[in-house]
C-alpha positions as CSV (number, residue, x, y, z in Angstrom):
1,M,38.7,-8.2,67.7
2,S,35.3,-7.0,69.1
3,L,32.5,-6.1,66.7
4,C,32.6,-2.5,67.8
5,R,36.3,-2.2,66.9
6,Q,35.7,-3.9,63.6
7,L,33.0,-1.4,62.7
8,V,35.2,1.5,63.7
9,A,37.9,0.1,61.5
10,I,35.4,-0.2,58.6
11,A,34.4,3.4,59.1
12,I,38.0,4.6,59.1
13,I,38.7,2.5,56.0
14,F,35.8,3.9,54.0
15,L,36.2,7.4,55.2
16,A,39.9,7.5,54.3
17,T,40.3,5.1,51.3
18,P,41.1,6.7,48.0
19,S,40.1,5.0,44.7
20,V,42.7,3.4,42.5
21,A,41.3,4.7,39.3
22,E,41.2,8.4,40.4
23,A,44.2,10.6,41.0
24,Q,42.0,13.3,42.7
25,S,40.6,12.6,46.1
26,E,37.3,10.8,46.6
27,P,34.3,12.9,47.7
28,S,33.9,13.1,51.4
29,T,31.7,10.7,53.3
30,I,28.8,12.6,54.9
31,A,26.8,9.8,56.5
32,F,27.7,6.4,58.0
33,A,25.3,3.9,59.5
34,R,25.8,0.6,61.3
35,I,23.0,-1.9,61.0
36,S,22.9,-5.0,63.3
37,G,21.5,-8.3,62.3
38,R,22.4,-11.3,60.3
39,C,23.0,-12.3,56.7
40,S,20.8,-15.2,55.7
41,T,22.5,-15.2,52.3
42,L,25.8,-13.8,51.2
43,I,27.3,-15.1,48.0
44,V,30.5,-13.7,46.4
45,A,31.4,-15.1,43.0
46,G,29.8,-18.4,43.7
47,R,31.1,-18.8,47.3
48,Y,28.9,-18.7,50.3
49,F,29.9,-16.7,53.4
50,A,28.5,-15.5,56.7
51,C,28.8,-11.8,57.4
52,R,30.5,-10.1,60.4
53,A,29.1,-6.6,59.9
54,V,26.9,-4.5,57.6
55,A,27.1,-0.8,57.1
56,F,25.8,2.0,54.8
57,Y,27.6,5.2,53.8
58,Q,27.0,8.0,51.4
59,N,29.3,10.6,50.1
60,E,28.7,14.3,49.4
61,V,27.9,13.8,45.7
62,G,25.2,11.2,46.5
63,R,27.0,7.9,45.8
64,A,25.6,5.3,48.3
65,N,27.2,2.1,49.5
66,F,26.1,-1.0,51.3
67,T,29.3,-2.5,52.8
68,I,29.6,-6.1,54.2
69,V,32.5,-7.5,56.2
70,L,32.7,-11.2,55.3
71,D,33.3,-13.9,57.9
72,D,36.1,-15.5,55.8
73,P,38.5,-17.7,57.9
74,T,41.2,-17.3,55.2
75,D,41.0,-13.5,55.0
76,N,40.2,-11.2,57.9
77,R,40.2,-8.2,55.6
78,H,37.6,-9.5,53.1
79,I,35.0,-6.7,52.5
80,I,32.6,-6.1,49.6
81,T,30.6,-3.0,48.8
82,F,27.5,-2.7,46.6
83,S,27.9,0.9,45.3
84,G,25.5,3.1,43.2
85,D,24.1,6.5,42.3
86,N,20.6,7.8,42.1
87,G,19.1,5.9,45.0
88,R,15.5,6.7,45.6
89,R,13.0,6.6,48.4
90,L,9.8,4.7,47.5
91,P,6.5,4.4,49.4
92,D,6.2,2.2,52.5
93,D,9.7,3.0,53.8
94,R,11.6,1.4,50.9
95,Y,14.8,2.6,49.4
96,E,16.1,1.4,46.0
97,L,19.7,1.7,44.9
98,P,20.8,0.8,41.4
99,I,24.2,-0.8,41.6
100,D,26.9,0.2,39.0
101,R,30.0,-1.1,40.7
102,M,31.3,-3.5,43.3
103,L,34.2,-2.6,45.5
104,L,36.3,-5.6,46.6
105,K,38.8,-5.5,49.4
106,S,41.0,-8.4,50.7
107,K,44.3,-9.0,52.4
108,D,45.9,-9.4,49.0
109,R,44.9,-5.9,47.7
110,P,47.6,-3.1,47.5
111,R,47.6,-0.5,50.3
112,R,47.8,3.2,50.2
113,D,48.7,5.0,53.4
114,G,48.3,1.7,55.2
115,L,44.7,1.1,54.0
116,P,43.5,-1.4,51.4
117,V,42.7,0.0,48.0
118,P,39.5,-1.7,46.6
119,L,39.3,-3.5,43.3
120,I,36.5,-1.7,41.4
121,E,34.4,-4.0,39.2
122,T,31.8,-2.4,36.9
123,S,28.6,-4.1,37.7
124,T,24.8,-4.1,37.1
125,G,22.4,-4.7,39.9
126,M,20.0,-3.4,42.6
127,C,19.7,-3.1,46.4
128,M,16.4,-2.8,48.2
129,Q,16.2,-1.6,51.8
130,L,13.1,-1.9,53.9
131,G,13.0,0.7,56.6
132,S,14.3,4.1,57.0
133,F,17.5,5.7,58.5
134,V,15.3,8.7,59.5
135,S,13.2,6.4,61.8
136,G,16.3,4.5,62.9
137,Q,14.7,1.2,61.9
138,I,15.8,-1.0,59.0
139,S,14.2,-4.4,58.7
140,S,16.0,-5.9,55.7
141,I,18.4,-5.3,52.9
142,A,18.6,-7.3,49.7
143,C,21.2,-6.8,47.0
144,S,22.1,-8.6,43.8
145,A,24.7,-7.6,41.2
146,I,26.7,-9.2,38.4
147,D,30.1,-7.7,37.4
148,Q,31.5,-7.3,33.9
149,N,33.2,-10.7,34.2
150,G,30.0,-12.5,35.0
151,R,30.6,-13.0,38.7
152,S,27.5,-12.6,40.8
153,Y,27.1,-11.1,44.3
154,E,24.1,-11.5,46.5
155,L,23.1,-10.3,49.9
156,H,20.0,-11.0,52.0
157,F,20.2,-9.3,55.4
158,E,17.7,-9.2,58.2
159,S,17.9,-6.7,61.1
160,D,17.8,-7.9,64.7
161,G,15.5,-5.0,65.5
162,S,18.1,-2.9,67.1
163,P,18.0,0.8,66.2
164,V,20.4,1.8,63.4
165,R,23.5,3.6,64.7
166,M,23.9,6.7,62.4
167,W,26.8,9.2,62.2
168,R,26.8,12.4,60.3
169,V,30.2,13.3,59.1
170,R,31.3,16.9,58.6
171,P,34.2,17.2,56.1
172,S,37.0,19.4,57.3
173,R,40.5,20.3,56.2
174,P,43.2,17.8,57.1
175,T,45.2,18.7,60.2
176,I,48.2,16.6,59.2
177,K,50.5,18.1,56.6
């Protein structure tokens, strides 16, 4: 599957995936960005991976997410997300996001409406982005988190210098009943 198709699939998954823990619908995604480059470090619960794609999305109530598609030969649906509230812009084009949960998707997760439902792990951590979506240039992203079971997650991503591809999403009423 081409990288473009994978990213479109990621966007669809995150725009449409409901949460296991909540009966009500998730807040709508309002912004989605694809960032091209490479992961120099990607560690999930002690295992090292390469990444296939990195994206950012934010919902209408402000929750922000850095999502990574893992290059896992045993699982073509292995996706992790560093998720948090209260991100803030700092001087020198830096963005800091406190992480309070990790979203974990894999081929073994249950599905709802054909889409994988993430395992939500309460976590503590931080993501730091250098660059700005406004300027269209992100140079790096570094994230580190530890979940409630002591498993650690780490990402070091460097951009290849390509402009960030950004989409603004306008929530609308469903057309399918």
